[in-house]
C-alpha positions in Angstrom: -47.4 8.2 -35.0 -46.0 7.0 -31.6 -48.3 6.6 -28.8 -45.1 6.6 -26.4 -43.0 9.6 -26.8 -39.5 9.7 -25.1 -37.5 12.9 -24.9 -35.1 15.0 -22.9 -34.0 18.7 -23.0 -32.0 20.1 -25.8 -28.6 20.2 -23.9 -28.6 16.4 -23.7 -30.3 15.9 -27.2 -26.9 16.9 -28.8 -23.5 15.4 -29.8 -21.8 18.2 -28.1 -19.5 19.0 -31.1 -18.5 15.2 -31.2 -16.8 15.6 -28.0 -18.4 13.8 -25.2 -16.9 15.6 -22.4 -18.1 19.0 -23.8 -21.6 18.2 -22.5 -20.2 19.2 -19.0 -20.2 22.6 -20.5 -24.2 22.5 -20.3 -23.7 22.7 -16.6 -22.5 26.2 -16.4 -24.6 29.1 -15.2 -27.2 30.1 -18.0 -26.8 33.0 -20.5 -24.2 34.9 -18.9 -23.5 35.4 -22.7 -26.0 35.1 -25.6 -27.6 31.6 -25.8 -26.3 31.1 -29.4 -22.9 31.1 -28.0 -23.6 28.3 -25.6 -25.4 26.3 -28.2 -22.4 26.6 -30.5 -19.9 25.6 -27.9 -21.8 22.8 -26.0 -24.9 21.8 -27.3 -25.5 22.4 -31.2 -28.8 21.0 -32.5 -29.2 17.4 -33.1 -30.5 16.8 -36.9 -33.8 15.0 -37.2 -35.6 13.3 -39.8 -38.7 14.1 -41.3 -40.9 12.7 -38.4 -38.7 14.9 -35.9 -36.9 11.7 -34.7 -33.2 12.6 -33.9 -30.4 10.9 -36.0 -28.7 10.0 -32.7 -29.9 10.1 -28.9 -28.7 9.6 -25.6 -27.7 5.8 -25.0 -29.7 5.2 -21.9 -32.8 6.7 -23.7 -32.0 4.4 -26.8 -32.2 1.4 -24.3 -35.7 2.3 -22.8 -36.8 3.0 -26.6 -35.4 -0.5 -27.7 -37.1 -2.2 -24.6 -40.4 -0.7 -25.4 -40.2 -1.6 -29.3 -39.2 -5.1 -28.4 -42.1 -5.2 -26.1 -44.6 -4.5 -28.9 -45.2 -0.8 -28.1 -45.3 2.3 -30.7 -42.5 4.3 -29.0 -39.9 6.6 -30.6 -37.5 9.2 -29.1 -38.7 12.6 -30.5 -36.4 15.7 -30.4 -37.8 18.2 -27.9 -38.3 20.7 -30.6 -40.9 18.6 -32.5 -43.1 17.5 -29.5 -45.8 19.7 -30.7 -46.1 17.1 -33.7 -47.3 14.4 -31.3 -49.0 16.2 -28.5 -51.7 16.9 -27.8 -52.6 14.1 -30.3 -51.3 10.6 -30.7 -49.0 10.6 -27.7 -50.6 9.1 -24.7 -47.5 8.7 -22.6 -44.4 10.9 -22.3 -41.3 9.6 -20.8 -38.8 12.0 -19.7 -35.0 11.5 -18.9 -32.1 13.8 -17.8 -28.7 13.8 -16.0 -29.5 16.7 -14.1 -33.1 18.3 -14.2 -32.4 21.0 -11.7 -28.7 21.6 -11.3 -28.6 19.6 -8.2 -25.6 17.4 -9.1 -22.0 18.4 -9.5 -20.6 20.4 -11.3 -24.0 22.2 -11.9 -24.5 22.7 -8.2 -20.7 24.0 -7.9 -21.1 26.5 -10.5 -24.7 27.6 -9.5 -23.6 28.0 -6.0 -20.8 30.5 -7.1 -22.7 32.3 -9.6 -26.2 32.1 -8.1 -27.9 31.3 -11.4 -29.6 28.3 -12.7 -27.3 26.2 -15.2 -27.7 25.8 -18.7 -29.3 22.1 -18.3 -32.0 23.2 -15.8 -33.2 26.2 -17.9 -33.6 24.0 -21.0 -35.5 21.4 -18.9 -38.0 23.9 -17.6 -38.3 25.2 -21.0 -38.9 21.7 -22.4 -41.6 20.9 -19.8 -43.4 24.2 -20.1 -44.0 24.2 -23.8 -47.6 24.8 -24.7 -47.8 21.3 -26.4 -46.8 19.6 -23.4 -48.9 21.5 -21.1 -51.8 21.2 -23.3 -51.7 17.2 -23.7 -51.3 17.1 -20.0 -54.5 18.8 -19.5 -56.1 16.5 -22.1 -54.8 13.5 -19.9 -51.5 12.5 -21.5 -49.3 10.6 -18.8 -45.9 11.7 -17.8 -43.2 9.3 -16.4 -39.9 10.5 -15.4 -36.7 8.5 -15.4 -33.1 8.6 -15.9 -29.7 9.1 -13.7 -31.3 12.3 -12.0 -34.7 10.7 -11.5 -34.2 11.3 -7.8 -34.5 15.1 -8.3 -38.0 15.0 -9.3 -39.1 12.4 -7.0 -41.7 12.9 -4.2 -39.1 13.0 -1.4 -37.1 15.8 -3.0 -40.2 17.8 -3.9 -41.2 17.7 -0.4 -37.8 19.0 0.8 -37.7 21.6 -2.0 -41.0 23.1 -2.5 -39.9 25.3 -5.4 -39.7 21.9 -7.6 -43.0 20.9 -6.7 -44.1 24.3 -7.7 -42.6 23.7 -11.3 -43.9 20.4 -11.6 -47.4 21.9 -10.7 -46.9 24.3 -13.5 -47.1 21.9 -16.2 -49.7 19.6 -14.7 -47.8 17.2 -12.6 -45.8 14.0 -13.0 -47.7 10.5 -12.9 -44.6 8.4 -11.8 -40.9 8.8 -11.0 -38.8 5.5 -11.6 -35.2 5.2 -10.2 -32.9 2.6 -11.4 -32.5 0.2 -14.3 -35.9 0.2 -15.9 -35.5 -2.1 -18.9 -37.8 -4.5 -17.7 -40.3 -2.4 -15.7 -40.8 0.2 -18.2 -42.9 -2.3 -20.2 -45.2 -2.8 -17.3 -45.5 0.8 -16.4 -46.3 2.1 -19.9 -48.9 -0.6 -20.4 -50.5 0.5 -17.1 -50.3 4.2 -18.4 -52.0 3.3 -21.7 -54.6 1.5 -20.1 -55.3 4.2 -17.7 -54.4 2.4 -14.7 -53.1 3.4 -11.4 -49.3 4.4 -11.5 -47.2 4.4 -8.5 -46.0 7.9 -7.8 -42.4 6.6 -7.1 -40.5 3.5 -7.9 -37.1 2.3 -7.0 -35.7 -0.6 -8.8 -33.7 -2.8 -6.2 -30.3 -4.6 -7.4 -32.4 -7.8 -7.2 -34.4 -6.4 -10.0 -31.8 -5.6 -12.2 -32.0 -7.0 -15.7 -29.9 -10.1 -16.8 -27.8 -9.5 -19.9 -30.3 -11.4 -22.1 -33.1 -9.2 -20.8 -31.4 -5.9 -22.2 -32.7 -4.9 -25.7 -30.2 -4.0 -28.4 -30.7 -0.5 -29.3 -32.4 0.2 -32.7 -31.0 3.6 -33.7 -27.8 5.5 -33.3 -26.6 6.7 -29.8 -24.9 10.1 -29.3 -21.1 10.0 -30.4 -21.5 6.2 -31.0 -21.4 5.3 -27.2 -21.9 1.6 -26.8 -22.3 -0.2 -23.4 -20.2 -3.1 -23.0 -21.4 -3.8 -19.2 -23.2 -2.7 -16.1 -22.3 -2.7 -12.4 -19.3 -2.3 -10.4 -17.8 -4.3 -7.5 -15.8 -1.6 -5.6 -18.5 -0.6 -3.5 -17.8 3.1 -3.0 -20.1 4.5 -0.3 -21.2 7.5 -2.5 -22.0 5.6 -5.8 -25.4 4.0 -6.6 -23.8 2.1 -9.7 -21.8 -0.1 -6.9 -25.2 -1.5 -5.6 -25.9 -3.1 -8.9 -24.6 -6.6 -10.0 -21.7 -6.6 -12.3 -22.8 -7.9 -15.8 -20.8 -8.2 -19.1 -22.1 -8.3 -22.5 -20.6 -10.6 -25.0 -18.9 -9.5 -28.2 -21.9 -10.5 -30.5 -24.3 -8.0 -28.6 -21.6 -5.4 -28.5 -21.4 -5.8 -32.3 -24.9 -5.4 -33.0 -24.9 -2.0 -31.4 -21.6 -1.0 -33.0 -23.4 -1.9 -36.4 -26.3 0.3 -35.7 -24.0 3.3 -35.1 -21.7 2.4 -38.2 -24.9 2.6 -40.3 -25.2 6.5 -39.6 -21.4 6.7 -40.5 -20.4 7.0 -36.9 -16.8 6.8 -37.2 -15.8 7.6 -33.6 -17.3 6.0 -30.7 -16.9 5.4 -26.9 -16.9 2.0 -25.0 -19.0 2.4 -21.9 -18.8 0.6 -18.6 -17.7 1.6 -15.0 -14.3 0.3 -15.6 -13.6 -0.9 -19.3 -10.3 -2.1 -18.2 -11.7 -5.0 -16.4 -14.3 -6.0 -19.3 -15.0 -9.6 -18.9 -13.8 -10.1 -15.4 -15.7 -11.2 -12.4 -13.6 -9.2 -10.1 -11.0 -6.4 -10.1 -8.4 -8.4 -11.9 -8.2 -7.5 -15.8 -8.3 -10.2 -18.4 -6.3 -9.6 -21.4 -7.9 -12.3 -23.2 -11.2 -10.6 -22.9 -10.3 -6.7 -23.2 -8.1 -7.1 -26.5 -10.6 -8.9 -28.7 -12.9 -6.1 -27.3 -10.9 -3.3 -28.5 -10.0 -5.1 -31.7 -14.0 -5.5 -32.6 -14.5 -1.9 -31.8 -11.5 -0.6 -34.1 -13.4 -2.7 -37.0 -16.1 -0.2 -36.9 -14.7 3.0 -35.5 -11.7 5.0 -36.6 -11.4 6.5 -33.0 -12.1 4.7 -30.0 -12.5 6.2 -26.5 -13.3 4.8 -23.1 -16.1 6.1 -20.7 -14.3 5.1 -17.4 -11.4 3.2 -15.9 -10.3 2.8 -12.2 -6.7 3.6 -11.1 -6.3 0.4 -9.3 -7.5 -1.7 -12.3 -4.7 0.2 -14.6 -2.0 -0.5 -11.9 -3.0 -4.3 -11.2 -1.7 -5.0 -14.8 0.1 -2.0 -16.0 1.8 -3.9 -18.9 -1.9 -4.3 -20.6 -2.2 -0.7 -21.3 0.6 -0.6 -23.9 -1.3 -3.7 -25.4 -4.3 -1.5 -25.8 -2.3 1.1 -27.2 -1.1 -1.1 -30.0 -4.7 -1.9 -30.8 -6.2 1.5 -30.8 -3.4 4.0 -31.8 -2.8 4.1 -35.7 -2.6 6.6 -38.5 -6.4 7.6 -37.8 -6.2 7.9 -33.9 -3.3 9.6 -32.0 -4.6 9.4 -28.4 -7.7 8.4 -26.6 -9.6 9.7 -23.5 -11.2 8.4 -20.5 -12.7 9.6 -17.1 -11.2 8.5 -13.9 -12.5 9.0 -10.4 -9.5 9.9 -8.4 -11.9 11.5 -5.8 -9.3 12.0 -2.8 -5.7 12.2 -2.1 -6.2 10.9 1.5 -5.6 7.2 2.4 -7.9 7.8 5.6 -10.9 9.0 3.0 -10.1 5.7 0.9 -10.6 3.7 3.8 -13.5 5.6 5.2 -15.6 6.1 2.1 -14.3 3.9 -0.8 -12.1 1.0 0.6 -12.8 -1.1 -2.6 -11.5 1.7 -4.8 -8.0 0.6 -4.2 -8.1 -3.1 -4.2 -6.0 -5.3 -4.5 -3.6 -2.4 -3.2 -3.5 -0.8 0.5 -5.2 2.3 1.1 -1.8 3.9 2.2 -0.6 3.2 -1.4 -3.3 5.5 -3.1 -1.4 8.8 -3.8 1.5 7.1 -5.1 -0.8 4.8 -7.3 -2.6 7.7 -8.7 0.8 9.5 -9.7 2.1 6.4 -11.2 -1.1 5.9 -13.3 -0.8 9.2 -14.7 2.7 8.7 -16.0 1.4 5.4 -17.5 -1.5 6.7 -19.1 0.3 9.5 -20.8 3.2 7.2 -21.9 0.4 5.4 -23.8 -1.3 8.2 -25.3 -4.3 8.5 -22.9 -5.5 11.8 -21.6 -7.7 11.4 -18.7 -10.6 13.7 -17.3 -10.2 13.1 -13.5 -12.7 13.8 -11.0 -12.3 14.7 -7.2 -14.8 15.0 -4.3 -14.6 17.3 -1.5 -17.1 17.8 1.5 -17.8 14.0 2.2 -19.0 13.6 5.8 -16.0 11.6 7.0 -13.5 14.2 5.5 -11.2 16.4 7.6 -9.0 19.4 7.1 -5.9 16.9 6.9 -7.7 15.0 4.1 -8.3 18.3 2.1 -4.8 19.1 2.3 -3.7 15.5 1.1 -5.9 16.0 -1.8 -4.3 19.2 -2.7 -0.8 17.9 -2.4 -2.0 15.0 -4.8 -3.4 17.7 -7.4 0.1 19.6 -7.0 1.8 16.2 -7.9 -0.3 15.7 -11.1 -0.2 19.3 -12.3 2.4 18.5 -15.1 0.7 15.5 -16.5 -1.7 15.9 -19.5 -5.1 15.6 -18.7 
């Protein structure tokens, strides 16, 4: 019976029908249609074992779970529908995670602003935290620590600016601590303090200097959603709107990656995703791709997965070494896999915005080349059976009307490419 329970809401505790990007469907306004329709489309229930432990869970939570297990703690991820089995009772500490607790991140904020309704992920998070089991356990002294990519949404500064969030937090008894950043090391310290009933700081922000080294990052013990496996952390491009670029770049060795591929293969995950902020420059200390590193990585992944996707890649990386993408396709495309997907941050069609907000995004090219590079990369991707999900950002402080028009022009130029 775990003393430390880790969980998230139902929209995250799902494999999204085996299609990772369908998870974005959980950012749409809640229940314009019956709930069962949304669950079937976007977040079907994750199967659990006899203890209420999910057969797969979000990768970041698996990392925290592994860190605690390696630290000697009795900790497990529990499905949100099974929290009542451990609280009130054995659970002394509850760790919660999420990508967008209150729908303040895009695209939920966009949909919510148009429809004036809370998004699915927000509604489900509120439902999870106000379950009678959670509220009663909190009354009996259970500690609650929040983290995850959207930890800032529930941190004290945000609760001061948005009183309705504070009112919601008060409704289930409050939160002891919020931790922002890479918590692989610190989670062991704060959980130890929580179990010992020591003082917990209400808000902790991990600095880049406190980021764990590769050897300090635990290997997941149980399967991750859709077989996602991290190959590295950090990014050197320095975009002003992105917190990832503040963290040092670190690449896992193939041995460490293979350990996690094995974990997922044990539960018959035949499809998986290689995750970093730019898979194309795996193993590189800068923005220059290294074929001798990337190709063995892809060959390794194909030994365990019939189908391999990438989480992210940068336009400039692709165009720095365009002949490398066909080599990747030679490894990945076969009778079991006809294409692969990846998310690409295009963000703008304006060279001015590149210079003003994201100068490293175009390196080693010039900002003036950006629109042309994007169009060339779209052709390169399609020619090699890659169909990306491209993101754009509007409304950055430096943006002018001319910048918006240039972005619209670029989208027009991309319209006929498959994505």
